[in-house]
C-alpha positions in Angstrom: -5.3 17.8 -13.0 -3.8 20.5 -12.5 -0.4 22.0 -15.3 2.6 20.7 -13.1 1.3 18.9 -9.6 4.4 17.4 -8.1 3.0 13.5 -8.3 4.7 12.5 -4.6 4.5 14.8 -2.1 8.5 14.8 0.1 7.4 12.7 2.8 6.3 10.2 -0.2 9.3 10.6 -1.6 11.6 9.1 1.2 9.7 6.1 1.0 10.5 4.5 -1.9 13.9 6.2 -2.3 15.3 2.7 -1.4 13.4 0.3 -3.6 15.1 -1.1 -7.1 15.8 1.2 -9.6 16.0 -1.5 -12.1 15.0 0.0 -16.0 11.0 0.3 -15.7 10.8 1.6 -19.3 12.0 -2.0 -20.8 10.1 -2.7 -23.9 7.4 -4.9 -23.0 7.8 -9.0 -24.1 4.9 -11.2 -25.8 2.9 -12.5 -22.7 3.3 -16.4 -22.1 0.3 -18.4 -22.5 -1.4 -18.2 -19.6 -2.0 -15.5 -17.1 -1.0 -17.3 -14.4 2.9 -17.2 -13.0 4.2 -20.1 -11.2 7.7 -21.2 -10.7 9.0 -25.1 -9.6 10.7 -23.9 -6.5 10.4 -24.6 -2.7 8.1 -22.1 -1.3 7.7 -22.4 2.4 6.7 -20.2 5.1 9.4 -20.8 7.8 10.4 -18.4 11.6 12.4 -15.6 10.9 16.1 -15.5 10.7 17.8 -12.7 12.4 17.9 -10.1 9.8 17.5 -6.6 9.3 14.6 -5.0 6.7 16.0 -2.6 5.0 12.6 -1.0 3.7 8.8 -1.8 4.2 7.0 -1.2 1.2 3.7 -1.8 2.8 1.5 -3.7 5.4 -1.9 -5.4 5.2 -4.1 -8.1 6.4 -5.0 -10.6 3.4 -8.4 -12.5 4.0 -7.5 -15.8 2.6 -4.4 -16.0 5.5 -4.0 -14.6 9.1 -1.6 -12.2 10.5 0.3 -9.5 9.2 1.8 -9.3 6.7 5.1 -7.2 5.6 6.0 -6.6 2.0 10.2 -5.6 1.8 12.2 -5.3 -0.6 13.5 -8.5 0.2 10.1 -10.4 0.0 7.3 -11.2 1.9 7.5 -11.3 6.1 4.5 -12.7 8.1 4.2 -11.9 12.1 1.4 -14.4 13.4 1.5 -16.1 16.8 3.4 -14.1 17.9 7.0 -14.4 16.1 7.7 -13.0 12.5 8.4 -15.8 9.9 9.7 -15.9 6.2 9.2 -16.9 2.7 12.2 -19.8 1.8 12.2 -18.2 -2.2 10.8 -16.0 -4.6 12.0 -12.6 -2.4 10.6 -10.4 -4.8 10.7 -6.8 -4.3 7.8 -5.8 -3.7 5.6 -2.3 -4.0 2.2 -0.7 -3.2 0.7 -4.1 -1.7 -3.0 -3.5 -1.4 -4.4 -7.0 1.0 -7.9 -8.0 -0.4 -10.3 -10.6 1.0 -8.5 -13.3 -1.1 -4.9 -12.4 -1.4 -3.2 -9.8 -1.8 -2.3 -7.8 -5.3 1.1 -5.0 -5.5 3.9 -4.5 -7.9 7.4 -3.8 -7.5 10.5 -6.5 -9.1 10.9 -9.8 -9.1 13.6 -11.9 -7.4 16.9 -11.7 -8.9 16.7 -16.4 -9.5 12.9 -15.7 -10.7 11.8 -16.3 -14.5 9.4 -14.0 -14.3 9.5 -11.3 -16.1 10.3 -7.4 -14.7 8.7 -5.3 -14.0 6.0 -7.3 -12.0 3.3 -4.9 -13.2 0.6 -5.2 -11.2 0.0 -8.9 -10.3 -2.4 -10.6 -7.5 -1.7 -13.7 -5.0 -3.9 -16.2 -3.6 -1.6 -18.3 -2.0 0.4 -16.5 0.1 2.7 -15.3 -2.7 3.7 -19.4 -4.3 2.8 -17.6 -7.7 0.4 -14.7 -9.1 -1.9 -13.8 -12.0 -0.8 -11.2 -14.0 -3.2 -8.4 -13.9 -1.3 -5.3 -16.0 1.9 -4.2 -17.1 3.9 -7.1 -16.6 7.3 -6.4 -17.8 6.2 -2.6 -18.6 6.3 -0.7 -15.2 6.4 -1.0 -11.5 3.6 1.2 -9.2 4.8 2.2 -5.1 1.5 3.6 -4.7 -1.4 1.5 -5.7 -5.0 0.9 -3.9 -7.7 -1.5 -3.6 -10.9 -2.2 -2.3 -11.0 -5.2 -0.1 -13.9 -6.0 -1.3 -14.7 -4.2 -3.9 -12.8 -5.8 -7.4 -11.4 -1.6 -7.5 -7.8 -0.7 -8.4 -6.6 2.5 -8.1 -3.0 3.8 -9.6 -0.5 6.5 -9.9 1.3 5.7 -12.9 4.8 8.5 -12.3 5.9 8.6 -16.2 5.0 7.7 -19.9 4.8 3.8 -20.1 3.8 1.9 -24.0 -0.3 2.6 -22.4 -1.1 5.1 -20.2 0.4 8.6 -19.8 1.7 9.5 -16.0 -1.4 9.9 -13.6 -3.9 8.8 -11.6 -6.3 5.2 -12.9 -8.4 2.9 -11.7 -9.7 0.3 -12.8 -13.0 -2.4 -12.3 -12.1 -5.1 -13.6 -9.0 -6.4 -12.4 -6.9 -4.2 -14.7 -8.1 -5.1 -17.7 -9.2 -1.6 -18.1 -8.0 1.7 -16.8 -10.0 5.3 -16.3 -7.9 8.4 -15.8 -9.4 9.9 -12.5 -10.4 13.1 -12.3 -9.8 14.8 -9.0 -12.1 17.5 -9.0 -11.1 19.9 -6.2 -7.9 18.8 -5.5 -6.6 22.1 -4.1 -3.4 20.6 -3.6 0.4 20.6 -5.5 0.5 17.3 -3.6 -0.2 13.9 -4.5 0.1 11.4 -2.0 -1.2 7.5 -0.6 -4.2 6.1 -2.0 -7.0 4.7 0.0 -10.4 2.5 -1.5 -12.9 1.4 1.0 -13.6 -1.9 1.6 -16.8 -2.1 -0.3 -18.2 0.4 -0.9 -16.4 1.0 -4.6 -17.4 4.5 -4.5 -15.8 5.8 -1.7 -11.7 6.5 -1.9 -9.3 9.3 -0.3 -6.3 10.6 -1.2 -4.0 11.9 1.5 -1.5 15.3 0.5 0.6 17.5 2.1 -2.4 19.5 2.3 -4.7 17.3 4.0 -7.1 14.7 3.6 -9.3 14.7 0.0 -12.2 12.4 0.7 -14.9 11.6 -3.0 -17.4 9.6 -3.2 -17.3 9.1 -7.2 -14.3 7.1 -6.7 -12.5 10.2 -7.2 -13.5 12.5 -10.2 -14.9 14.9 -7.7 -12.7 15.3 -4.0 -13.1 17.3 -1.0 -11.2 18.7 2.0 -12.0 16.4 5.4 -9.1 17.3 7.3 -7.0 20.4 8.7 -4.4 21.2 6.4 -1.9 19.2 7.5 1.1 16.9 5.6 -1.1 14.0 5.8 1.6 10.6 5.2 -1.0 7.8 5.3 -4.2 6.4 5.5 -6.4 3.4 5.9 -10.5 2.7 5.4 -12.3 0.8 7.5 -16.1 -0.4 7.2 -17.1 2.8 8.7 -13.9 4.7 9.9 -10.7 6.8 7.7 -7.5 6.2 9.7 -5.1 8.9 9.5 -1.5 9.5 10.0 -0.3 12.8 9.5 3.1 16.2 10.6 2.3 18.3 13.3 4.3 20.1 15.7 7.0 18.2 15.8 6.2 15.2 16.2 3.7 12.7 14.9 -0.5 12.3 14.9 -3.0 10.0 13.8 -6.9 10.6 13.9 -9.5 8.6 13.1 -12.6 10.0 10.4 -16.1 8.7 11.6 -18.1 8.5 7.7 -21.0 8.6 9.0 -20.8 11.4 11.4 -17.8 12.9 9.6 -16.9 14.1 12.7 -12.6 13.4 13.1 -11.3 12.0 16.9 -7.9 11.9 18.4 -5.8 8.4 18.1 -3.2 7.9 21.3 -0.3 6.2 19.5 2.9 6.0 20.3 5.3 9.0 20.6 6.7 9.4 17.1 9.3 11.4 16.3 9.3 14.4 13.3 11.3 12.4 11.2 9.7 9.0 11.7 5.9 9.5 10.5 3.7 6.7 10.0 4.1 5.2 6.6 1.3 2.6 5.9 -1.7 2.0 8.1 -3.8 -1.4 7.6 -6.7 -3.0 9.2 -8.2 -6.3 10.0 -11.4 -6.4 8.0 -11.8 -10.2 10.0 -11.2 -8.4 12.7 -13.1 -5.6 14.0 -10.7 -3.1 16.3 -7.2 -4.6 14.6 -4.7 -2.1 12.9 -1.4 -1.6 12.1 1.0 0.8 11.0 4.8 1.2 9.8 6.9 3.9 10.6 9.9 5.5 8.0 12.4 4.4 10.9 11.2 1.1 10.3 9.2 0.2 12.7 5.9 -1.7 13.7 3.0 -1.1 16.2 -0.1 -3.3 16.2 -3.1 -2.2 18.4 -6.5 -5.0 18.8 -8.8 -2.3 20.3 -9.2 0.7 17.1 -5.9 2.3 18.6 -6.7 2.1 22.6 -3.6 -0.1 23.2 -0.4 -0.9 20.8 2.0 -3.2 21.1 5.5 -3.2 19.6 5.4 -5.6 16.5 9.1 -4.3 15.1 11.9 -1.8 16.1 14.1 0.1 13.7 13.4 -2.9 11.2 14.8 -5.8 13.5 14.3 -8.7 13.5 15.7 -10.8 16.7 
């Protein structure tokens, strides 16, 4: 990567402005005998009480459950059966949420009442957040910017600062976090890094949003090429046959998709969003063709059941009534 390249675009820095700033450089402690972390506590998913969500830090549709998951600094929220739900405990400060076929991969900081080491590093849950398998960097670092292939076992991450194991940069793991290889990103003509998306089934395909547009790779990020106009892209996600991405243009927020076979781009109609309310995350439900969700900087959440033809507002300004 070019010397001096900014790790995160200005808009993307805004996404993590509210994230916990607890010490991410604390010394790594000895691992527990088991890689499984579970806590003897009542963990139940219930209808959400009236509340204000302070920070949306990821959305997605895990393959082992129904409904939309929202990760926040106050734990998981779930939109199911037309209403929002929450958990009764283990309200961790989740970052970098990634839905996969058998659960979700995430980073962040544990709940203040938790016995889990801080920071979380990178962990995986297959039981809706009741317990975790530690994948990497437990007690060492947190990673707001992760990407994971829904059905490929491939993980990407941006390491923002040097830690005990890796220098700052972009890395990928092909073995569930056991080993990490640097991602070259040759051809990235941009002065920022941004959100990464991994294709759900093809491990060779990934993409990155930057302040200079969308860069696309067919070799796990070793080489990339610009496939969009040079726009300020803020979020992206893959479906099996398309790449959806959001960007700020002409004083409002726009969304487009690229057909992965023809590489042609087409506009997606979305509700009006002002320039100061960019789309921060896009999620696709890989079990339900055409189902998409987006979240925004001002904590709005919309869902579409028909590939973006129509949208339903699920959350306004982060307020659950």
